[in-house]
Kinemage of the C-alpha trace (Angstrom):
@kinemage 1
@onewidth
@group {chain A} dominant
@subgroup {mainchain}
@vectorlist {calphas} color= white
{ca met a 1} P 1.159 -5.848 -46.125
{ca pro a 2} L 1.574 -2.449 -44.481
{ca val a 3} L -0.862 -0.619 -46.803
{ca val a 4} L -4.010 -2.100 -48.346
{ca val a 5} L -5.265 -0.662 -51.647
{ca thr a 6} L -8.908 -1.596 -52.268
{ca asp a 7} L -10.107 -2.877 -55.641
{ca ser a 8} L -11.913 0.425 -56.218
{ca ala a 9} L -8.743 2.473 -55.605
{ca ser a 10} L -6.629 0.056 -57.635
{ca lys a 11} L -8.956 0.365 -60.628
{ca arg a 12} L -9.002 4.160 -60.413
{ca phe a 13} L -5.189 4.316 -60.113
{ca asp a 14} L -5.009 2.116 -63.224
{ca asp a 15} L -7.416 4.397 -65.114
{ca leu a 16} L -5.418 7.479 -64.129
{ca cys a 17} L -2.066 5.837 -64.932
{ca ala a 18} L -3.283 5.502 -68.516
{ca gln a 19} L -3.659 9.310 -68.600
{ca gln a 20} L -0.686 10.342 -66.441
{ca leu a 21} L 3.044 9.784 -66.600
{ca gly a 22} L 4.281 7.709 -63.722
{ca tyr a 23} L 2.836 6.283 -60.570
{ca pro a 24} L 0.575 7.595 -57.839
{ca arg a 25} L 2.508 8.843 -54.798
{ca ile a 26} L 1.123 8.927 -51.274
{ca glu a 27} L 2.908 11.168 -48.779
{ca ile a 28} L 2.439 12.092 -45.159
{ca ala a 29} L 3.709 15.610 -44.429
{ca ala a 30} L 3.856 17.733 -41.298
{ca gly a 31} L 1.011 20.228 -41.271
{ca gly a 32} L -2.715 20.332 -41.622
{ca cys a 33} L -5.031 21.211 -38.784
{ca asn a 34} L -4.278 17.999 -36.870
{ca gly a 35} L -0.494 17.537 -37.131
{ca phe a 36} L 0.022 15.444 -40.276
{ca glu a 37} L -1.452 15.817 -43.741
{ca lys a 38} L -2.205 13.093 -46.312
{ca arg a 39} L -1.208 13.968 -49.884
{ca phe a 40} L -1.690 12.332 -53.282
{ca ser a 41} L 0.393 13.247 -56.350
{ca trp a 42} L 1.821 11.682 -59.521
{ca thr a 43} L 5.468 11.089 -60.312
{ca ala a 44} L 7.705 9.287 -62.758
{ca asp a 45} L 10.760 9.792 -60.549
{ca leu a 46} L 11.727 7.489 -57.711
{ca gln a 47} L 13.688 8.925 -54.801
{ca glu a 48} L 16.270 6.976 -52.771
{ca asp a 49} L 13.874 6.342 -49.899
{ca asp a 50} L 10.835 5.405 -52.017
{ca val a 51} L 9.121 2.033 -51.803
{ca leu a 52} L 6.930 0.602 -54.564
{ca val a 53} L 3.890 -0.804 -52.789
{ca pro a 54} L 2.099 -3.331 -55.010
{ca his a 55} L -1.638 -3.432 -55.511
{ca ala a 56} L -3.868 -5.483 -57.813
{ca arg a 57} L -3.135 -3.459 -60.959
{ca gly a 58} L 0.223 -1.783 -60.342
{ca his a 59} L 2.165 0.094 -57.699
{ca val a 60} L 1.872 3.095 -55.410
{ca ile a 61} L 4.995 5.021 -54.393
{ca ile a 62} L 5.407 5.781 -50.695
{ca asp a 63} L 8.556 7.117 -49.045
{ca thr a 64} L 9.859 5.142 -46.055
{ca val a 65} L 8.944 7.795 -43.447
{ca ser a 66} L 5.360 8.025 -44.743
{ca leu a 67} L 5.169 4.239 -44.994
{ca ser a 68} L 5.944 3.917 -41.286
{ca met a 69} L 2.921 6.152 -40.512
{ca leu a 70} L 0.676 4.239 -42.910
{ca glu a 71} L 1.016 0.864 -41.178
{ca his a 72} L -2.285 -1.024 -41.725
{ca ala a 73} L -3.789 1.928 -43.660
{ca val a 74} L -6.500 1.342 -46.258
{ca val a 75} L -6.490 3.396 -49.463
{ca asp a 76} L -9.919 3.541 -51.091
{ca tyr a 77} L -11.689 5.400 -53.894
{ca lys a 78} L -15.226 6.548 -53.177
{ca thr a 79} L -18.058 7.958 -55.215
{ca asp a 80} L -20.892 9.594 -53.298
{ca leu a 81} L -22.956 12.795 -53.154
{ca ser a 82} L -19.794 14.744 -52.234
{ca gly a 83} L -18.045 13.621 -55.415
{ca cys a 84} L -15.308 11.144 -56.312
{ca tyr a 85} L -12.182 10.999 -54.168
{ca phe a 86} L -9.438 8.869 -52.669
{ca thr a 87} L -9.430 8.230 -48.935
{ca ile a 88} L -6.795 6.881 -46.580
{ca asp a 89} L -8.074 5.267 -43.402
{ca ile a 90} L -5.304 5.074 -40.798
{ca pro a 91} L -6.434 2.859 -37.888
{ca glu a 92} L -3.599 4.077 -35.631
{ca ala a 93} L -4.659 7.742 -35.989
{ca ala a 94} L -5.597 9.205 -32.592
{ca ser a 95} L -7.774 11.887 -34.207
{ca thr a 96} L -8.640 13.307 -37.622
{ca cys a 97} L -9.895 16.652 -38.858
{ca gly a 98} L -13.427 17.171 -40.123
{ca cys a 99} L -12.479 17.042 -43.812
{ca gly a 100} L -10.328 13.929 -43.347
{ca thr a 101} L -7.087 15.261 -44.860
{ca ser a 102} L -5.106 15.551 -41.637
{ca phe a 103} L -4.623 13.398 -38.564
{ca ser a 104} L -2.580 12.965 -35.402
{ca leu a 105} L -0.893 9.877 -34.032
């Protein structure tokens, strides 16, 4: 599987799906302080190049270009002193920014 969604992230996606319309979308966009930026959003609309990536409780939408950059990535949901948030660990990333939202390949 190209993207792994942890049990913690899967449960949180499921909880949020009950409140939102649609599916969670993960995108990689040009920008950020390190070249590429990770983005989360919600959508009910599938685009031509979207892929439904299954996880334990549902699906995540990722477009094919972003999916190619997320090979072997791990999507997680964390709760710590900083708050509650989703993370994407991309093993192939050459570097990341301090806040963890952007990376370079």
